[in-house]
N, C-alpha and C positions, 0 to 999 in steps of 0.2 A: 543538581539533577533536574532542574526545571528548564524547559525549552519554550521558545516562543514560536508563533506561527507566521507563515508568509514572510513579507518583507521586513517585519519586525525582528525576524528570527535571529539572524546572525548565527553565532555559535555560543552555546552556554559555557559558563566557566568550567575549566577542567577540575574535577574533584580530586584527581590524583594522577600521577604520571602514567599508570597503566589502565586508566579509565578513559573512555572516549567521550568527546562532546556529543551532545544530541540536539538535533534540529528537526523540527516538524515542518517539512516543506508545505507551502500553501496548498498545492494540489493534493498531497497526501492527506492533509487536514480536511480538506473539502470532501475527498473521497471517503474518509472515515466517517464524517458526519452524515453522509448519505448511505452508509452501510455498504460501501463499495471499495473498501480499503485494499483488498487483494493482497498478494504476496509482498509487494513493496511496503505496505503498512505493517504487516505482520513482522517483517524483517526489522523494521524500525522499532516496533514495540518490544520485540525479543531482545534487541540490543540494549534497550533501556532497562529491561528486567535483569539482564546480565550485570550491568553496572550497579543497579540497586542491590543485588544480592552480594556482589563483591564488597560493597560498602557495609552491608549488614554483617558479613563474616568478619570484617575488620573490627566493627563495633562490638561484636560479641567477644572477641579476643580481648579487647580493651576493658569491656565491662566486667569480665570474669576476674580481672586482676584484684587480688585481695579477697577472693571468694574461694570456697573449697573446690569449685569447678575450674579453677585456673589451669591446672595441668591438663585436664580433659580438653578444655577449649583451645589451649595452646597446641596440643597434639593434633586436634582436628584441623586447626588452621594450617599447621605445618604439613599435614597430610594433603590439604588442598594445594598448597604451594608446590609440593613435590609432584602431585598428580598433574598439575599444569605444566610442569617442566618435562615430565616423562611422557604424558599422553594428553595432548590438548583436546582431542575429541572426547575422551573420557571425562576430562575436567569439565567441559561444556555440558556434558550429560548430567553430571552431578549438580552443577550450578543452575541448570534449567530444570531440575527435577520439580514437578509441579507443586510439591509440598515443602520445598526448602524454605521458601519465604515464610510460610505459616510456622514452621518449626523454629526458625531463627527469631521470629517476632515473639513467640511464646517464651523462648529462653531469655531474650532481652528484657521482656516485661517482668519475668520472675526475678532476674538479677536486680533490676531497678527497684523492686519492692523488697529486696532482701530475702527472697524465697529461694528454695533449692531449684536448680534447673537441671533436668536430666538431659545430658548431652550424648548419651550412648548412641542414640539414633544417628547423630551427626558423624560419629566415628564409623559406624557401620555403613552409612551412605558413602563416605569417602572411600571405604574399602570396596564397596559394591553399590552402584547406584540403586539397586533394589528393583527398579522397573524391569530388570531382566527376568525377575520371577513372575511378573504379571503376564497373563495370557495375551498373546499378540494376535491382532486382527489385521489382515492385509486385504483390502477391498480394491478391486480394479474395475473400472468401467470406461470403455471407449478410450483406453490408454491413460486415463487419469487415476492415480493411485492415492489411497488413503491408508496410512500406517498408524494404528492405534494400539494402546495397551488397555486391557480391562483390569482396572485396579480394584480387585475384590478383597484385598486385605492390605494391611499396613497402617502406619500412624497418620494422624491428622486428617483423615478423610471425613471425620465427623464435622469438620469445618463447613461442610455442605448443608448441615442443618436438617437432615432427614434421616430416617431409619435406613441403615446400610444393609445391602444384600451381600451375602458371601460368608465364607468362601463358596464359590460356585462349583457345582458338580460338573462333570464332563458333559452331561446332557444340557445343563443350563448354559455352559460355555458355547455349545453348538447353537443353541437357540439365539443367544446374543450375536454370535458371528453371522448367522443367516439374516437376522434383522438389520444389522449394520450394513451388510452387503446390499440389501434391498433399499435401505434409506440412501445409501451412497449413489445408487443408480438413479433415484429420484433427483438428487442434487445435481449430479453431473449432466443429466439429460434435460432438466427443466430449469435448473438454477445454477448455471455454471460459474457465475461470479461468486456465489456463496461457496460453491465446491472448491474453487481455487483458494479462497481465504482459509477455509477449514483444513484443506490439505496442507497448507503452509504452516498452520499454527496449532491445530488441535492434536495433542499427543496422547491424551488419557481420557477414558470414560469410566466413571465410578458407578457401578450398578447400585440402584436404590430399590427399596420396596415401595409399592403404592401405599397411600395413607390408609388408615384403618377402614375407611369407607370404600376403598377400592379405587379411589381417584389416582390417576397417574401424577407423579411429582417430578420436578427437575430443579437443578440449582447450579449456580456458578459461585464459587467462593472468591472473595475479594483478593485473597493472597494465594491463589492457586492458578497461576498463569499456565495455560495449555491444557487445563482439565475442565470437564463439565461432568455433572452427575445427573442421572436420570433413571427412573424406573423404565420398564420395557413395555411400550404400547404395542398393540397387535396390528398397528396400521403403519406401513413404511412412510407414508406422507407425514404422519404426526411425529415419528421419530426424526425424520429429516428436518421438520420444522423446529423441533426441540434443539437439535444441534445448532441450527442457525440462531435461534433466540438466545440460547445460553452462551454461545461463543461471542455474540455481540456484547454481552455483559463482560466477558473476559477482556475483550479489546478495549472497552471503555475504561475498565479498571486500570489497564496498563497505560492508556493515554493519560489518565489522571495522575499517574506516577511521574509523568514527564511534564505535564502542563495543567495547572489548576483552571477549572472552568467555572467554579463558584467560590464564594467566600467561605470563611470559617463557619462551623455549625451554629445555628441559632435555634430559638424555641419555636420558630414559625413552622406551621404544618399546612400541607396543601392536599387538595382532593386529587386522587388518582382514580380515573374512571373504572379501572379494573379491580379496585379494592374497596372494602368497606371502611378501613381505617385511613386516616390522613397520614401523609408522608413528609419527612424533611426534604429539602430541596435536592440533596444528593441522591436519595433513594428515588425521588420522582424522576430525576434525570436518567438514572440507570434504567428504570422501568420504561420510560418513554423511548429511550434509544433501542432497547431490546424489542419493544413492540413496533418500532419502525421495521425491524426484520420480519415480524409477524405480518404486518400490512403488506410488505413487499412480497413475501412468500405467497400470500393468497392472491395478490394482484397478478402475479405471474401464473399461478395455477388457473386463474380465471381467463387470462389472456391466451393461455395455451389450449384452452378448450377441454381440459381434462378434469377440471375441478367441479363442474356441475353447479348445482344450487348451493352446495356447502361452500364452495369457493366464493360465490357471490355474497352469501350471508356473512361469512367470516371477513371478507375484504371490507364490506360496508361497515361492519361493526368496528373493526380495528383501525380502519382509516379515521373514523370519527373520534374514537377514543384517543388515538395518538395525536391527532391534530389538536384536540382539546387540551391534552396535557402539555403539548409544546407551547400553546398559547399561555397556559398557566405559568410555565417556567419563564417565558419572556416578560410576563407581567409581575413576576415575583420580586424583582429588584435585587435578587441575590446572585445573579449570574455576573461573572466578570466579562470583560470585553471579548475574550476568546470564547467564553461560554455562550454569549449572545450570538456570535457568528456561528458557532457549532449548532445551536438550536435553530437558528434561522435556516441554515442549510438543511437540517433534519426536517423541518416543517415543509420546506420546498420539495424534498424528496417524498414526503407523505402525500403531498398534493399533486404529485406527478400524474399526468393523465394516464388513463388506462389505454394501453395499446391493444387494438383488436388482434385476435388470433391470426397468425400468418403475416402480420405486418412487420414483425421484428426481423431484421436482416441478420443472418448468421455468418459464420466464417466462410462457408462454401459459397454463399451469395457474393461476398466481397471478393473472394478469390476469382470467381467467374468474371466479375466486372473489371478487376484490375488486369487480368489477362486479355480481356476483350479490348481494353484501352491500349494494350501493346507492351505492358511491362513483362519482362522476360526472366527466365531462370538465369542466374549469374549476373544480372544487372547490379550496378552500384547506383543508387538513386538518392538524391537530395529531395526531401519531401517538405512542403509547406502546406498546412491544412487548416481548415475550420471544420472539425469533425461534426458539429451540429448540422451542417448542410447535407450530410450523407443521409440523415433521417435516423429513426430508431434502430439501434444496433444492439444485439444481444451481448451483454457484458461490455458494451461501449469500446473504449480505447484499447483495452486488452485484446479484444477480438480483432480490431483493425491491425494492431501490431502483429498478431499471429498470422493474419491473412497476408500481410505484406511479406512477412518472413517466409511463408510457404511459397509464395509466388517467386521470390528472389532465390530461394533454395540455399543450400549450404555454401555455395560459392559466391552468393550475392551479398550485398551490404546495404543496410538502411541507414541513412544519415539525416539528422535533423539539427537545426540550430537551437541552442539552449542558452541564450545570453543571460547575464545576471546584471543587477543594478550597478551603477557606476561606483558604488562604495564597496563592492564585493571584495576587492583586494584588501581593504582595511579590515573587513569583517571576517575574512576567512583565513585561518592559520595555514601556513605552508605545509604542515603535516597532514592536513585534511582538505585539500583544495577543491574537492568536488561535493562537499556536503551541502552547499547552498542550493536552494531551489532555482529552477529556471525562472526567468523574469518575463512575463507576458507572452509565453511561448505556446500556450494552449495545452489541453489535456493530452493530446496525442504525443507531443514532444516530451512532456513531463513523464508520460508512461514509458516511453523509450528510455529516457534518462534514468528511470528508476529500476530498469531491468538489471539483474545482477551481472549479466554478461556484457553490458554496455561499457564502452570506453569513452572517455571525455577529454577533449583538448583543454589545456591548462590556461587559456587566455582569461584574464580577470573579468572581462566584460563580454567578449564575443565568442564564447565557447560553443563547440559543436559536440554532439554525441553520435556515436556510430555503433552499430550492432551488426556483426557479420564478419566475413572472411577478411575484408580490408580495413577493419576498424582500427587496428593498431597503427597501420601505415597512415591512415587519414588523420588520426587525432594526435599523433606524437609530434613533438617539437613545434608546437604552435607558438610562433614568436610573439612575445608581449608587445612588440613594437609594430605588429602587423595584424590588425584586427581581421581584415577580410581580403587581404592581398595575396601575393605570390607565396609567402611563407605561412599562410593559413591553410586550414583544410580545404578551402576553395581551390587553392592552387594545386593541391594533390588530386582533388576530384576532377579537375580539368584534364590532368595527365592520365587519369584512369578511364577517360572517356565516359564519365558518369552522365546520368540523365537527371532531369529535374521534373518532379511531379508537383503540380499546383492543384490541390484538391479543395475545391470550394472557395478558393481565394484567387485574386487577380495577379497580374504581373507586378503590381506595386509591392507584393510580398516576396519577389524573386531576389533572394540574397545574392545569387550568382552575378547579377548585374553590377554589384559593388566591385567585383574583381575587375570589371572593365574600367571603373573609375581610377583604379590604381595605375592604369596604363595611359592616363592622360596627364602629362606633366603639369598642366595648369592647375590640377587638383591638389598638388603637393603643398603641404603647409607644415608648420611646426606645432608641436604639442609638448606636454610635460613628459611624454615618452620618447621624444625625439621626432624625427621626420615621420609624418603620418599623412594620410590622405583625407581631405575634407569630403565627407560622404553626404550624398543628397539623393534620396530615393524619389523625389517628386516627379522626375521625368520617366520613371520606370514604366508606368502604365502606357504612356504613349510609345515608348521604345518597344514594349512588348506587343502592342497592337500592330506596329509596323513589322515586327518580326513574324508575328502570326500570319500576316498577309502574304508572306513569302511562301507559305505552304509547308513550313518546316515543323509545324506543331501538330501533334495528334490530339484530337479532342474526343471526349466521350463522357460517360457518367459512371460514377461509382455510387450506387444508391441513387439519391436525388442530387448529389453534388456534381456540378459541372467541373470537369477536370481537363488539364492540359499536360501533355508529356512531350519533352523535347530534349535534345542533346545539349549539355551544359557548355561544352567548348564552342559549338557553333553559335549558340545564343550570345555568349560572351564576345566572340569576335564581331558579331553583328552590332552589339551594344557599343563596342569601342568606337566604331565608325559613327554611329548616331550621336553618342555623347561628345565625341571630339568635334563634330560639326556644331553641336549646340554650344560647346565651350568657346569655339572660334567666333560665334555670333554674339557672345555676351560682351 
């Protein structure tokens, strides 16, 4: 169940034939560390939780052997197997019930110590996931939906460690519903990156009572993926902040189930600036990560101009506290290599400069710039980019992908190259050829690659990813003996009259010119894959400059990025002549 990060990752060992391997791609790891995981990270973490719970269900069945609970455990396990066969969606709902992990853990612990384990809840859950009895809240703002259940009754909610509220009256339900709608509006309109993450993974809110002094409280339980608990503040900004803060705890807990970030527990304790007591390294890491979300929230409130003096005060306080805690973690000596990378990324995110109000570019700004450049509805476009050259973008790469998709429309297709290291073929099982992260492709390409609707070509080193109407045609049947030639996606793009967009990068990044190399006989060589072409991008900058001088390239800016847009087939034909002349002179 452990996964590695980045280029170390490969694929974790398969724990069972019906369990999937889990890899944490470098870009997803980095995004998680910066509290920008989004839906791709949540999908990965959810998959890990599903595998974990499958293993725990098997372990419970085995542990109950020889105990009075054997028949109940066997019946519950068989019920899960039958439900999986009969209704996969209902089975997933049961397996991802927020308190299944907690219940299984308690039962396993009891059996391990020879104590009775009440498993009736598991039988009941198999028959009815139970969440159907919880009040449903559907909040929609600007087309973005949040679907939640208010868990005001049921077992294991006490894992959140505070006094539970409920069962709620009809009036209290209405109060909670209105408050969650208001908080959701704050998140969607001012914190869209957190809204996307929460919409993808938060399923359950447990109502709590304030503490005896009237102070609002909140909690995330380590074994309750998808759930947070909170009392009800009378301020929508504070409820929105609570959801962000607590769901970051949930995400880190799920990541730790896949990937250890620190060593085994020790007696060492460390100062946490927001607490009077000292904390073990694991608790300090959790608190630091969650307070990255607090810092980020108030930074955005301040930048948006809506937070006033409160936003300035809170931002300054939490930025300093979180930065101090990150430094303590890095100096602790208890972080593993992945943990040091995680906290280093976290600290860089904390120290990210404050962007003045109005300076962030949104989706509408990018759509305007892309259309002004000449990108059209229905285009198929191969994009090479350096997203940082665009300048500050609200929600970064996710917003850029959304803007490109809007401009291209439902009949258009976005294509990016997502190559992998040379040893990907050895590291990636044939049954899961697309789990490896892209290699050196940048955050935009990795974001496209991680979209659930994206399709990927199967080349072991020179894969392409496509999103849109022509994605299947472009990515299918990518010959392993033809990295970037006629039998690659480049060949199909040429026949589709695709265009090339260079965003903040030069012609040296123009993959399409490699297609021209395949048409020069002198470039043909042998390789372990058979006849292949010797690829050399060193002349691409000069070839591109000469092509641009013909007037065939449209230039403009997307944000601050200098961009070029041109027809792929025309550029390849021009490059064939230039590269042939160069080869003849060698």
